[in-house]
Predicted model as a PDB file, atoms N, CA, C, CB and O in Angstrom, pLDDT in the B-factor column:
MODEL        1                                                                  
ATOM      1  N   MET A   1     -41.582  -0.891 -45.975  1.00 66.00           N  
ATOM      2  CA  MET A   1     -41.216  -1.361 -47.299  1.00 66.00           C  
ATOM      3  C   MET A   1     -39.723  -1.156 -47.500  1.00 66.00           C  
ATOM      4  CB  MET A   1     -42.030  -0.629 -48.395  1.00 66.00           C  
ATOM      5  O   MET A   1     -39.198  -0.070 -47.253  1.00 66.00           O  
ATOM      6  N   THR A   2     -39.052  -2.188 -47.943  1.00 78.00           N  
ATOM      7  CA  THR A   2     -37.613  -2.082 -48.147  1.00 78.00           C  
ATOM      8  C   THR A   2     -37.305  -1.677 -49.577  1.00 78.00           C  
ATOM      9  CB  THR A   2     -36.921  -3.404 -47.809  1.00 78.00           C  
ATOM     10  O   THR A   2     -38.034  -2.022 -50.507  1.00 78.00           O  
ATOM     11  N   ALA A   3     -36.225  -0.949 -49.736  1.00 81.00           N  
ATOM     12  CA  ALA A   3     -35.803  -0.512 -51.067  1.00 81.00           C  
ATOM     13  C   ALA A   3     -35.172  -1.685 -51.803  1.00 81.00           C  
ATOM     14  CB  ALA A   3     -34.808   0.679 -50.976  1.00 81.00           C  
ATOM     15  O   ALA A   3     -34.453  -2.489 -51.210  1.00 81.00           O  
ATOM     16  N   LYS A   4     -35.440  -1.772 -53.065  1.00 84.00           N  
ATOM     17  CA  LYS A   4     -34.871  -2.838 -53.879  1.00 84.00           C  
ATOM     18  C   LYS A   4     -33.538  -2.378 -54.462  1.00 84.00           C  
ATOM     19  CB  LYS A   4     -35.849  -3.253 -55.007  1.00 84.00           C  
ATOM     20  O   LYS A   4     -33.438  -1.288 -55.024  1.00 84.00           O  
ATOM     21  N   ARG A   5     -32.528  -3.212 -54.324  1.00 81.00           N  
ATOM     22  CA  ARG A   5     -31.212  -2.884 -54.851  1.00 81.00           C  
ATOM     23  C   ARG A   5     -31.193  -3.015 -56.358  1.00 81.00           C  
ATOM     24  CB  ARG A   5     -30.146  -3.777 -54.231  1.00 81.00           C  
ATOM     25  O   ARG A   5     -31.805  -3.915 -56.933  1.00 81.00           O  
ATOM     26  N   ASN A   6     -30.487  -2.108 -56.977  1.00 80.00           N  
ATOM     27  CA  ASN A   6     -30.310  -2.162 -58.417  1.00 80.00           C  
ATOM     28  C   ASN A   6     -29.143  -3.100 -58.711  1.00 80.00           C  
ATOM     29  CB  ASN A   6     -30.063  -0.737 -59.015  1.00 80.00           C  
ATOM     30  O   ASN A   6     -27.979  -2.731 -58.551  1.00 80.00           O  
ATOM     31  N   ARG A   7     -29.461  -4.292 -59.135  1.00 81.00           N  
ATOM     32  CA  ARG A   7     -28.417  -5.282 -59.429  1.00 81.00           C  
ATOM     33  C   ARG A   7     -28.272  -5.428 -60.930  1.00 81.00           C  
ATOM     34  CB  ARG A   7     -28.743  -6.654 -58.780  1.00 81.00           C  
ATOM     35  O   ARG A   7     -29.238  -5.697 -61.643  1.00 81.00           O  
ATOM     36  N   ARG A   8     -27.050  -5.245 -61.392  1.00 82.00           N  
ATOM     37  CA  ARG A   8     -26.793  -5.465 -62.806  1.00 82.00           C  
ATOM     38  C   ARG A   8     -25.409  -6.050 -62.975  1.00 82.00           C  
ATOM     39  CB  ARG A   8     -26.935  -4.158 -63.608  1.00 82.00           C  
ATOM     40  O   ARG A   8     -24.498  -5.780 -62.193  1.00 82.00           O  
ATOM     41  N   LYS A   9     -25.273  -6.837 -63.987  1.00 85.00           N  
ATOM     42  CA  LYS A   9     -24.004  -7.495 -64.276  1.00 85.00           C  
ATOM     43  C   LYS A   9     -23.028  -6.476 -64.856  1.00 85.00           C  
ATOM     44  CB  LYS A   9     -24.204  -8.683 -65.255  1.00 85.00           C  
ATOM     45  O   LYS A   9     -23.340  -5.790 -65.829  1.00 85.00           O  
ATOM     46  N   GLN A  10     -21.867  -6.386 -64.262  1.00 83.00           N  
ATOM     47  CA  GLN A  10     -20.835  -5.467 -64.745  1.00 83.00           C  
ATOM     48  C   GLN A  10     -20.081  -6.136 -65.887  1.00 83.00           C  
ATOM     49  CB  GLN A  10     -19.858  -5.058 -63.596  1.00 83.00           C  
ATOM     50  O   GLN A  10     -19.657  -7.287 -65.776  1.00 83.00           O  
ATOM     51  N   THR A  11     -19.921  -5.408 -66.975  1.00 90.00           N  
ATOM     52  CA  THR A  11     -19.204  -5.962 -68.124  1.00 90.00           C  
ATOM     53  C   THR A  11     -17.731  -5.580 -68.107  1.00 90.00           C  
ATOM     54  CB  THR A  11     -19.843  -5.491 -69.421  1.00 90.00           C  
ATOM     55  O   THR A  11     -16.925  -6.168 -68.829  1.00 90.00           O  
ATOM     56  N   GLN A  12     -17.376  -4.593 -67.283  1.00 89.00           N  
ATOM     57  CA  GLN A  12     -15.986  -4.169 -67.152  1.00 89.00           C  
ATOM     58  C   GLN A  12     -15.538  -4.378 -65.713  1.00 89.00           C  
ATOM     59  CB  GLN A  12     -15.808  -2.683 -67.577  1.00 89.00           C  
ATOM     60  O   GLN A  12     -16.351  -4.380 -64.789  1.00 89.00           O  
ATOM     61  N   SER A  13     -14.236  -4.553 -65.539  1.00 88.00           N  
ATOM     62  CA  SER A  13     -13.709  -4.693 -64.191  1.00 88.00           C  
ATOM     63  C   SER A  13     -13.777  -3.346 -63.466  1.00 88.00           C  
ATOM     64  CB  SER A  13     -12.255  -5.226 -64.225  1.00 88.00           C  
ATOM     65  O   SER A  13     -13.934  -2.299 -64.094  1.00 88.00           O  
ATOM     66  N   LEU A  14     -13.658  -3.388 -62.168  1.00 87.00           N  
ATOM     67  CA  LEU A  14     -13.674  -2.163 -61.376  1.00 87.00           C  
ATOM     68  C   LEU A  14     -12.561  -1.218 -61.825  1.00 87.00           C  
ATOM     69  CB  LEU A  14     -13.529  -2.487 -59.880  1.00 87.00           C  
ATOM     70  O   LEU A  14     -12.787  -0.015 -61.957  1.00 87.00           O  
ATOM     71  N   GLN A  15     -11.371  -1.748 -62.059  1.00 89.00           N  
ATOM     72  CA  GLN A  15     -10.251  -0.916 -62.491  1.00 89.00           C  
ATOM     73  C   GLN A  15     -10.540  -0.243 -63.830  1.00 89.00           C  
ATOM     74  CB  GLN A  15      -8.979  -1.755 -62.591  1.00 89.00           C  
ATOM     75  O   GLN A  15     -10.200   0.924 -64.023  1.00 89.00           O  
ATOM     76  N   GLU A  16     -11.161  -0.966 -64.749  1.00 91.00           N  
ATOM     77  CA  GLU A  16     -11.498  -0.388 -66.051  1.00 91.00           C  
ATOM     78  C   GLU A  16     -12.529   0.732 -65.911  1.00 91.00           C  
ATOM     79  CB  GLU A  16     -12.028  -1.474 -66.995  1.00 91.00           C  
ATOM     80  O   GLU A  16     -12.422   1.770 -66.563  1.00 91.00           O  
ATOM     81  N   ARG A  17     -13.519   0.513 -65.061  1.00 92.00           N  
ATOM     82  CA  ARG A  17     -14.538   1.550 -64.859  1.00 92.00           C  
ATOM     83  C   ARG A  17     -13.952   2.779 -64.185  1.00 92.00           C  
ATOM     84  CB  ARG A  17     -15.697   1.004 -64.025  1.00 92.00           C  
ATOM     85  O   ARG A  17     -14.289   3.905 -64.550  1.00 92.00           O  
ATOM     86  N   LEU A  18     -13.073   2.576 -63.199  1.00 92.00           N  
ATOM     87  CA  LEU A  18     -12.440   3.711 -62.531  1.00 92.00           C  
ATOM     88  C   LEU A  18     -11.557   4.494 -63.493  1.00 92.00           C  
ATOM     89  CB  LEU A  18     -11.618   3.235 -61.335  1.00 92.00           C  
ATOM     90  O   LEU A  18     -11.569   5.725 -63.493  1.00 92.00           O  
ATOM     91  N   ALA A  19     -10.790   3.779 -64.314  1.00 92.00           N  
ATOM     92  CA  ALA A  19      -9.912   4.445 -65.279  1.00 92.00           C  
ATOM     93  C   ALA A  19     -10.730   5.225 -66.310  1.00 92.00           C  
ATOM     94  CB  ALA A  19      -9.011   3.414 -65.986  1.00 92.00           C  
ATOM     95  O   ALA A  19     -10.361   6.340 -66.679  1.00 92.00           O  
ATOM     96  N   ALA A  20     -11.834   4.646 -66.775  1.00 94.00           N  
ATOM     97  CA  ALA A  20     -12.682   5.329 -67.756  1.00 94.00           C  
ATOM     98  C   ALA A  20     -13.294   6.591 -67.151  1.00 94.00           C  
ATOM     99  CB  ALA A  20     -13.796   4.385 -68.262  1.00 94.00           C  
ATOM    100  O   ALA A  20     -13.357   7.633 -67.804  1.00 94.00           O  
ATOM    101  N   PHE A  21     -13.744   6.493 -65.901  1.00 94.00           N  
ATOM    102  CA  PHE A  21     -14.313   7.673 -65.260  1.00 94.00           C  
ATOM    103  C   PHE A  21     -13.247   8.757 -65.110  1.00 94.00           C  
ATOM    104  CB  PHE A  21     -14.910   7.309 -63.884  1.00 94.00           C  
ATOM    105  O   PHE A  21     -13.511   9.927 -65.385  1.00 94.00           O  
ATOM    106  N   ALA A  22     -12.059   8.378 -64.682  1.00 95.00           N  
ATOM    107  CA  ALA A  22     -10.981   9.357 -64.496  1.00 95.00           C  
ATOM    108  C   ALA A  22     -10.634  10.037 -65.815  1.00 95.00           C  
ATOM    109  CB  ALA A  22      -9.729   8.679 -63.907  1.00 95.00           C  
ATOM    110  O   ALA A  22     -10.428  11.250 -65.855  1.00 95.00           O  
ATOM    111  N   GLU A  23     -10.571   9.268 -66.886  1.00 95.00           N  
ATOM    112  CA  GLU A  23     -10.249   9.843 -68.193  1.00 95.00           C  
ATOM    113  C   GLU A  23     -11.344  10.808 -68.654  1.00 95.00           C  
ATOM    114  CB  GLU A  23     -10.056   8.727 -69.234  1.00 95.00           C  
ATOM    115  O   GLU A  23     -11.052  11.900 -69.143  1.00 95.00           O  
ATOM    116  N   ASN A  24     -12.607  10.397 -68.493  1.00 96.00           N  
ATOM    117  CA  ASN A  24     -13.727  11.274 -68.861  1.00 96.00           C  
ATOM    118  C   ASN A  24     -13.723  12.558 -68.038  1.00 96.00           C  
ATOM    119  CB  ASN A  24     -15.062  10.541 -68.674  1.00 96.00           C  
ATOM    120  O   ASN A  24     -13.944  13.645 -68.573  1.00 96.00           O  
ATOM    121  N   ALA A  25     -13.472  12.431 -66.743  1.00 96.00           N  
ATOM    122  CA  ALA A  25     -13.460  13.606 -65.873  1.00 96.00           C  
ATOM    123  C   ALA A  25     -12.348  14.565 -66.275  1.00 96.00           C  
ATOM    124  CB  ALA A  25     -13.292  13.190 -64.407  1.00 96.00           C  
ATOM    125  O   ALA A  25     -12.551  15.779 -66.296  1.00 96.00           O  
ATOM    126  N   ARG A  26     -11.172  14.025 -66.597  1.00 95.00           N  
ATOM    127  CA  ARG A  26     -10.063  14.890 -67.029  1.00 95.00           C  
ATOM    128  C   ARG A  26     -10.380  15.574 -68.361  1.00 95.00           C  
ATOM    129  CB  ARG A  26      -8.764  14.071 -67.157  1.00 95.00           C  
ATOM    130  O   ARG A  26     -10.065  16.750 -68.543  1.00 95.00           O  
ATOM    131  N   ASP A  27     -10.999  14.847 -69.285  1.00 96.00           N  
ATOM    132  CA  ASP A  27     -11.387  15.454 -70.568  1.00 96.00           C  
ATOM    133  C   ASP A  27     -12.389  16.581 -70.358  1.00 96.00           C  
ATOM    134  CB  ASP A  27     -11.982  14.393 -71.508  1.00 96.00           C  
ATOM    135  O   ASP A  27     -12.266  17.646 -70.962  1.00 96.00           O  
ATOM    136  N   ARG A  28     -13.376  16.347 -69.508  1.00 96.00           N  
ATOM    137  CA  ARG A  28     -14.370  17.386 -69.232  1.00 96.00           C  
ATOM    138  C   ARG A  28     -13.728  18.579 -68.538  1.00 96.00           C  
ATOM    139  CB  ARG A  28     -15.510  16.826 -68.370  1.00 96.00           C  
ATOM    140  O   ARG A  28     -14.074  19.726 -68.820  1.00 96.00           O  
ATOM    141  N   ALA A  29     -12.787  18.311 -67.625  1.00 96.00           N  
ATOM    142  CA  ALA A  29     -12.134  19.400 -66.892  1.00 96.00           C  
ATOM    143  C   ALA A  29     -11.310  20.277 -67.839  1.00 96.00           C  
ATOM    144  CB  ALA A  29     -11.232  18.831 -65.775  1.00 96.00           C  
ATOM    145  O   ALA A  29     -11.230  21.490 -67.646  1.00 96.00           O  
ATOM    146  N   ARG A  30     -10.699  19.669 -68.860  1.00 95.00           N  
ATOM    147  CA  ARG A  30      -9.897  20.448 -69.819  1.00 95.00           C  
ATOM    148  C   ARG A  30     -10.749  21.476 -70.562  1.00 95.00           C  
ATOM    149  CB  ARG A  30      -9.220  19.511 -70.830  1.00 95.00           C  
ATOM    150  O   ARG A  30     -10.254  22.532 -70.956  1.00 95.00           O  
ATOM    151  N   SER A  31     -12.027  21.161 -70.749  1.00 96.00           N  
ATOM    152  CA  SER A  31     -12.896  22.067 -71.509  1.00 96.00           C  
ATOM    153  C   SER A  31     -13.513  23.156 -70.638  1.00 96.00           C  
ATOM    154  CB  SER A  31     -13.998  21.278 -72.188  1.00 96.00           C  
ATOM    155  O   SER A  31     -14.195  24.045 -71.147  1.00 96.00           O  
ATOM    156  N   LEU A  32     -13.280  23.094 -69.336  1.00 96.00           N  
ATOM    157  CA  LEU A  32     -13.862  24.079 -68.423  1.00 96.00           C  
ATOM    158  C   LEU A  32     -12.843  25.152 -68.052  1.00 96.00           C  
ATOM    159  CB  LEU A  32     -14.387  23.390 -67.156  1.00 96.00           C  
ATOM    160  O   LEU A  32     -11.639  24.895 -68.032  1.00 96.00           O  
ATOM    161  N   PRO A  33     -13.331  26.348 -67.761  1.00 96.00           N  
ATOM    162  CA  PRO A  33     -12.424  27.380 -67.255  1.00 96.00           C  
ATOM    163  C   PRO A  33     -12.043  27.050 -65.806  1.00 96.00           C  
ATOM    164  CB  PRO A  33     -13.082  28.797 -67.347  1.00 96.00           C  
ATOM    165  O   PRO A  33     -12.754  26.301 -65.137  1.00 96.00           O  
ATOM    166  N   PRO A  34     -10.930  27.603 -65.320  1.00 96.00           N  
ATOM    167  CA  PRO A  34     -10.559  27.360 -63.925  1.00 96.00           C  
ATOM    168  C   PRO A  34     -11.721  27.743 -63.000  1.00 96.00           C  
ATOM    169  CB  PRO A  34      -9.278  28.160 -63.551  1.00 96.00           C  
ATOM    170  O   PRO A  34     -12.378  28.768 -63.182  1.00 96.00           O  
ATOM    171  N   GLY A  35     -11.944  26.895 -62.019  1.00 96.00           N  
ATOM    172  CA  GLY A  35     -13.025  27.161 -61.087  1.00 96.00           C  
ATOM    173  C   GLY A  35     -13.378  25.928 -60.280  1.00 96.00           C  
ATOM    174  O   GLY A  35     -12.686  24.911 -60.328  1.00 96.00           O  
ATOM    175  N   ARG A  36     -14.469  26.037 -59.538  1.00 97.00           N  
ATOM    176  CA  ARG A  36     -14.883  24.986 -58.611  1.00 97.00           C  
ATOM    177  C   ARG A  36     -15.213  23.672 -59.324  1.00 97.00           C  
ATOM    178  CB  ARG A  36     -16.086  25.449 -57.815  1.00 97.00           C  
ATOM    179  O   ARG A  36     -14.775  22.607 -58.888  1.00 97.00           O  
ATOM    180  N   GLU A  37     -15.982  23.740 -60.418  1.00 96.00           N  
ATOM    181  CA  GLU A  37     -16.387  22.514 -61.109  1.00 96.00           C  
ATOM    182  C   GLU A  37     -15.184  21.778 -61.699  1.00 96.00           C  
ATOM    183  CB  GLU A  37     -17.392  22.840 -62.217  1.00 96.00           C  
ATOM    184  O   GLU A  37     -15.104  20.551 -61.634  1.00 96.00           O  
ATOM    185  N   ARG A  38     -14.257  22.535 -62.270  1.00 97.00           N  
ATOM    186  CA  ARG A  38     -13.047  21.928 -62.842  1.00 97.00           C  
ATOM    187  C   ARG A  38     -12.216  21.256 -61.754  1.00 97.00           C  
ATOM    188  CB  ARG A  38     -12.199  22.991 -63.576  1.00 97.00           C  
ATOM    189  O   ARG A  38     -11.745  20.133 -61.933  1.00 97.00           O  
ATOM    190  N   GLU A  39     -12.040  21.934 -60.641  1.00 97.00           N  
ATOM    191  CA  GLU A  39     -11.267  21.357 -59.536  1.00 97.00           C  
ATOM    192  C   GLU A  39     -11.936  20.103 -58.986  1.00 97.00           C  
ATOM    193  CB  GLU A  39     -11.089  22.387 -58.416  1.00 97.00           C  
ATOM    194  O   GLU A  39     -11.253  19.141 -58.633  1.00 97.00           O  
ATOM    195  N   MET A  40     -13.276  20.105 -58.909  1.00 97.00           N  
ATOM    196  CA  MET A  40     -14.002  18.940 -58.417  1.00 97.00           C  
ATOM    197  C   MET A  40     -13.784  17.745 -59.357  1.00 97.00           C  
ATOM    198  CB  MET A  40     -15.513  19.258 -58.283  1.00 97.00           C  
ATOM    199  O   MET A  40     -13.563  16.625 -58.896  1.00 97.00           O  
ATOM    200  N   LEU A  41     -13.845  17.984 -60.666  1.00 96.00           N  
ATOM    201  CA  LEU A  41     -13.633  16.896 -61.621  1.00 96.00           C  
ATOM    202  C   LEU A  41     -12.217  16.340 -61.520  1.00 96.00           C  
ATOM    203  CB  LEU A  41     -13.904  17.380 -63.047  1.00 96.00           C  
ATOM    204  O   LEU A  41     -12.023  15.125 -61.547  1.00 96.00           O  
ATOM    205  N   LEU A  42     -11.236  17.217 -61.406  1.00 96.00           N  
ATOM    206  CA  LEU A  42      -9.845  16.761 -61.292  1.00 96.00           C  
ATOM    207  C   LEU A  42      -9.618  15.991 -59.992  1.00 96.00           C  
ATOM    208  CB  LEU A  42      -8.884  17.958 -61.365  1.00 96.00           C  
ATOM    209  O   LEU A  42      -8.878  15.007 -59.971  1.00 96.00           O  
ATOM    210  N   ARG A  43     -10.252  16.435 -58.914  1.00 97.00           N  
ATOM    211  CA  ARG A  43     -10.127  15.748 -57.620  1.00 97.00           C  
ATOM    212  C   ARG A  43     -10.747  14.346 -57.695  1.00 97.00           C  
ATOM    213  CB  ARG A  43     -10.807  16.579 -56.495  1.00 97.00           C  
ATOM    214  O   ARG A  43     -10.176  13.379 -57.192  1.00 97.00           O  
ATOM    215  N   ARG A  44     -11.918  14.252 -58.328  1.00 96.00           N  
ATOM    216  CA  ARG A  44     -12.577  12.944 -58.446  1.00 96.00           C  
ATOM    217  C   ARG A  44     -11.776  12.013 -59.359  1.00 96.00           C  
ATOM    218  CB  ARG A  44     -14.017  13.110 -58.987  1.00 96.00           C  
ATOM    219  O   ARG A  44     -11.714  10.809 -59.111  1.00 96.00           O  
ATOM    220  N   ALA A  45     -11.168  12.554 -60.402  1.00 96.00           N  
ATOM    221  CA  ALA A  45     -10.328  11.738 -61.283  1.00 96.00           C  
ATOM    222  C   ALA A  45      -9.150  11.171 -60.493  1.00 96.00           C  
ATOM    223  CB  ALA A  45      -9.821  12.572 -62.493  1.00 96.00           C  
ATOM    224  O   ALA A  45      -8.830   9.988 -60.616  1.00 96.00           O  
ATOM    225  N   LYS A  46      -8.513  12.000 -59.694  1.00 96.00           N  
ATOM    226  CA  LYS A  46      -7.372  11.551 -58.879  1.00 96.00           C  
ATOM    227  C   LYS A  46      -7.812  10.494 -57.866  1.00 96.00           C  
ATOM    228  CB  LYS A  46      -6.723  12.749 -58.146  1.00 96.00           C  
ATOM    229  O   LYS A  46      -7.109   9.507 -57.650  1.00 96.00           O  
ATOM    230  N   GLN A  47      -8.977  10.704 -57.243  1.00 96.00           N  
ATOM    231  CA  GLN A  47      -9.490   9.737 -56.272  1.00 96.00           C  
ATOM    232  C   GLN A  47      -9.738   8.381 -56.933  1.00 96.00           C  
ATOM    233  CB  GLN A  47     -10.788  10.259 -55.628  1.00 96.00           C  
ATOM    234  O   GLN A  47      -9.448   7.339 -56.346  1.00 96.00           O  
ATOM    235  N   ASN A  48     -10.271   8.395 -58.144  1.00 94.00           N  
ATOM    236  CA  ASN A  48     -10.524   7.145 -58.845  1.00 94.00           C  
ATOM    237  C   ASN A  48      -9.230   6.435 -59.210  1.00 94.00           C  
ATOM    238  CB  ASN A  48     -11.344   7.401 -60.094  1.00 94.00           C  
ATOM    239  O   ASN A  48      -9.161   5.207 -59.158  1.00 94.00           O  
ATOM    240  N   GLU A  49      -8.209   7.190 -59.577  1.00 93.00           N  
ATOM    241  CA  GLU A  49      -6.911   6.574 -59.879  1.00 93.00           C  
ATOM    242  C   GLU A  49      -6.312   5.948 -58.624  1.00 93.00           C  
ATOM    243  CB  GLU A  49      -5.937   7.616 -60.470  1.00 93.00           C  
ATOM    244  O   GLU A  49      -5.771   4.844 -58.681  1.00 93.00           O  
ATOM    245  N   VAL A  50      -6.403   6.640 -57.500  1.00 94.00           N  
ATOM    246  CA  VAL A  50      -5.884   6.108 -56.236  1.00 94.00           C  
ATOM    247  C   VAL A  50      -6.660   4.855 -55.840  1.00 94.00           C  
ATOM    248  CB  VAL A  50      -5.970   7.173 -55.113  1.00 94.00           C  
ATOM    249  O   VAL A  50      -6.068   3.866 -55.409  1.00 94.00           O  
ATOM    250  N   THR A  51      -7.976   4.897 -55.985  1.00 94.00           N  
ATOM    251  CA  THR A  51      -8.805   3.734 -55.661  1.00 94.00           C  
ATOM    252  C   THR A  51      -8.430   2.545 -56.533  1.00 94.00           C  
ATOM    253  CB  THR A  51     -10.293   4.067 -55.833  1.00 94.00           C  
ATOM    254  O   THR A  51      -8.353   1.417 -56.047  1.00 94.00           O  
ATOM    255  N   SER A  52      -8.198   2.790 -57.811  1.00 90.00           N  
ATOM    256  CA  SER A  52      -7.803   1.719 -58.718  1.00 90.00           C  
ATOM    257  C   SER A  52      -6.469   1.118 -58.282  1.00 90.00           C  
ATOM    258  CB  SER A  52      -7.710   2.243 -60.164  1.00 90.00           C  
ATOM    259  O   SER A  52      -6.310  -0.103 -58.269  1.00 90.00           O  
ATOM    260  N   ASN A  53      -5.518   1.968 -57.928  1.00 89.00           N  
ATOM    261  CA  ASN A  53      -4.211   1.483 -57.469  1.00 89.00           C  
ATOM    262  C   ASN A  53      -4.336   0.672 -56.187  1.00 89.00           C  
ATOM    263  CB  ASN A  53      -3.255   2.656 -57.248  1.00 89.00           C  
ATOM    264  O   ASN A  53      -3.690  -0.365 -56.042  1.00 89.00           O  
ATOM    265  N   LEU A  54      -5.162   1.139 -55.260  1.00 91.00           N  
ATOM    266  CA  LEU A  54      -5.359   0.398 -54.009  1.00 91.00           C  
ATOM    267  C   LEU A  54      -6.019  -0.951 -54.259  1.00 91.00           C  
ATOM    268  CB  LEU A  54      -6.205   1.217 -53.033  1.00 91.00           C  
ATOM    269  O   LEU A  54      -5.656  -1.949 -53.637  1.00 91.00           O  
ATOM    270  N   THR A  55      -6.978  -0.978 -55.160  1.00 89.00           N  
ATOM    271  CA  THR A  55      -7.658  -2.225 -55.496  1.00 89.00           C  
ATOM    272  C   THR A  55      -6.666  -3.212 -56.100  1.00 89.00           C  
ATOM    273  CB  THR A  55      -8.826  -1.966 -56.472  1.00 89.00           C  
ATOM    274  O   THR A  55      -6.688  -4.397 -55.768  1.00 89.00           O  
ATOM    275  N   ASP A  56      -5.797  -2.729 -56.984  1.00 87.00           N  
ATOM    276  CA  ASP A  56      -4.753  -3.589 -57.553  1.00 87.00           C  
ATOM    277  C   ASP A  56      -3.852  -4.124 -56.451  1.00 87.00           C  
ATOM    278  CB  ASP A  56      -3.918  -2.821 -58.597  1.00 87.00           C  
ATOM    279  O   ASP A  56      -3.535  -5.313 -56.420  1.00 87.00           O  
ATOM    280  N   TRP A  57      -3.446  -3.248 -55.557  1.00 88.00           N  
ATOM    281  CA  TRP A  57      -2.528  -3.630 -54.485  1.00 88.00           C  
ATOM    282  C   TRP A  57      -3.182  -4.652 -53.552  1.00 88.00           C  
ATOM    283  CB  TRP A  57      -2.083  -2.387 -53.689  1.00 88.00           C  
ATOM    284  O   TRP A  57      -2.546  -5.626 -53.151  1.00 88.00           O  
ATOM    285  N   LEU A  58      -4.447  -4.426 -53.210  1.00 88.00           N  
ATOM    286  CA  LEU A  58      -5.135  -5.340 -52.295  1.00 88.00           C  
ATOM    287  C   LEU A  58      -5.424  -6.694 -52.933  1.00 88.00           C  
ATOM    288  CB  LEU A  58      -6.432  -4.717 -51.819  1.00 88.00           C  
ATOM    289  O   LEU A  58      -5.491  -7.702 -52.229  1.00 88.00           O  
ATOM    290  N   SER A  59      -5.595  -6.734 -54.234  1.00 87.00           N  
ATOM    291  CA  SER A  59      -5.909  -7.998 -54.889  1.00 87.00           C  
ATOM    292  C   SER A  59      -4.666  -8.740 -55.365  1.00 87.00           C  
ATOM    293  CB  SER A  59      -6.828  -7.754 -56.056  1.00 87.00           C  
ATOM    294  O   SER A  59      -4.775  -9.839 -55.907  1.00 87.00           O  
ATOM    295  N   ALA A  60      -3.494  -8.160 -55.171  1.00 85.00           N  
ATOM    296  CA  ALA A  60      -2.244  -8.813 -55.573  1.00 85.00           C  
ATOM    297  C   ALA A  60      -1.991 -10.015 -54.661  1.00 85.00           C  
ATOM    298  CB  ALA A  60      -1.043  -7.813 -55.515  1.00 85.00           C  
ATOM    299  O   ALA A  60      -2.330  -9.983 -53.478  1.00 85.00           O  
ATOM    300  N   PRO A  61      -1.402 -11.063 -55.210  1.00 86.00           N  
ATOM    301  CA  PRO A  61      -1.092 -12.223 -54.372  1.00 86.00           C  
ATOM    302  C   PRO A  61      -0.090 -11.852 -53.280  1.00 86.00           C  
ATOM    303  CB  PRO A  61      -0.537 -13.375 -55.231  1.00 86.00           C  
ATOM    304  O   PRO A  61       0.805 -11.032 -53.482  1.00 86.00           O  
ATOM    305  N   VAL A  62      -0.266 -12.466 -52.144  1.00 81.00           N  
ATOM    306  CA  VAL A  62       0.606 -12.181 -50.998  1.00 81.00           C  
ATOM    307  C   VAL A  62       1.803 -13.106 -51.057  1.00 81.00           C  
ATOM    308  CB  VAL A  62      -0.154 -12.349 -49.647  1.00 81.00           C  
ATOM    309  O   VAL A  62       1.655 -14.323 -51.168  1.00 81.00           O  
ATOM    310  N   SER A  63       2.986 -12.527 -50.983  1.00 75.00           N  
ATOM    311  CA  SER A  63       4.189 -13.354 -50.965  1.00 75.00           C  
ATOM    312  C   SER A  63       4.566 -13.612 -49.508  1.00 75.00           C  
ATOM    313  CB  SER A  63       5.367 -12.668 -51.743  1.00 75.00           C  
ATOM    314  O   SER A  63       4.363 -12.752 -48.651  1.00 75.00           O  
ATOM    315  N   PRO A  64       5.109 -14.784 -49.231  1.00 73.00           N  
ATOM    316  CA  PRO A  64       5.505 -15.093 -47.842  1.00 73.00           C  
ATOM    317  C   PRO A  64       6.632 -14.167 -47.384  1.00 73.00           C  
ATOM    318  CB  PRO A  64       5.953 -16.575 -47.717  1.00 73.00           C  
ATOM    319  O   PRO A  64       7.536 -13.833 -48.150  1.00 73.00           O  
ATOM    320  N   ARG A  65       6.553 -13.772 -46.142  1.00 71.00           N  
ATOM    321  CA  ARG A  65       7.599 -12.908 -45.590  1.00 71.00           C  
ATOM    322  C   ARG A  65       8.801 -13.768 -45.247  1.00 71.00           C  
ATOM    323  CB  ARG A  65       7.093 -12.130 -44.331  1.00 71.00           C  
ATOM    324  O   ARG A  65       8.670 -14.847 -44.669  1.00 71.00           O  
ATOM    325  N   ARG A  66       9.956 -13.280 -45.608  1.00 71.00           N  
ATOM    326  CA  ARG A  66      11.194 -14.020 -45.334  1.00 71.00           C  
ATOM    327  C   ARG A  66      11.851 -13.490 -44.075  1.00 71.00           C  
ATOM    328  CB  ARG A  66      12.171 -13.922 -46.524  1.00 71.00           C  
ATOM    329  O   ARG A  66      11.790 -12.298 -43.775  1.00 71.00           O  
ATOM    330  N   GLY A  67      12.471 -14.387 -43.353  1.00 63.00           N  
ATOM    331  CA  GLY A  67      13.241 -13.978 -42.186  1.00 63.00           C  
ATOM    332  C   GLY A  67      12.402 -13.828 -40.920  1.00 63.00           C  
ATOM    333  O   GLY A  67      12.947 -13.543 -39.853  1.00 63.00           O  
ATOM    334  N   HIS A  68      11.100 -14.012 -41.019  1.00 60.00           N  
ATOM    335  CA  HIS A  68      10.239 -13.930 -39.833  1.00 60.00           C  
ATOM    336  C   HIS A  68       9.600 -15.277 -39.592  1.00 60.00           C  
ATOM    337  CB  HIS A  68       9.155 -12.833 -39.996  1.00 60.00           C  
ATOM    338  O   HIS A  68       9.082 -15.914 -40.509  1.00 60.00           O  
ATOM    339  N   SER A  69       9.646 -15.712 -38.301  1.00 55.00           N  
ATOM    340  CA  SER A  69       9.053 -16.997 -37.967  1.00 55.00           C  
ATOM    341  C   SER A  69       7.762 -16.836 -37.246  1.00 55.00           C  
ATOM    342  CB  SER A  69       9.985 -17.811 -37.145  1.00 55.00           C  
ATOM    343  O   SER A  69       7.127 -17.828 -36.888  1.00 55.00           O  
TER     344      SER A  69                                                      
ENDMDL                                                                          
END                                                                             
């Protein structure tokens, strides 16, 4: 028996969802004392910001390279 994929229509772009998660994680981390859980939330927030930046960079239009044939 094969597992059925959970398919749902996304109402926000990937960048918006990543930014929202990062903001929520940072807010939650601010309310925690220093420790493992706080560091994990801050690390995941940073990873989501980097992923968002990479997604923007990869989806940017490619400009032709000049000076190379």
